[in-house]
Phi, psi and omega in degrees: 000146177213155177253129179265171191298340183277007175302132180257002177072030184288335177088002178302320180297324179298317181300322187260002180279113182290339180261006178053041185265356184249135174232161180235125174218082189087295173236161178292149176226135180260124184269181184293341182277002178299129180262005180060038180282341177069012181293338181284333188305310184291346182270353179282116183291341180248011177056044183268355181259129182232150170288157181300331183271008179255000000 
């Protein structure tokens, strides 16, 4: 998982991450506890979350 530059730091992804792997400090950051479940992707209003293969 990766966050691209258009992240606005709204925190929606943090709310929906079941493994609590995302934090926001200006922009979202995905931590080591990410399970790659991809549940956060549809909740990003600016489509800033990408799978590693995208």
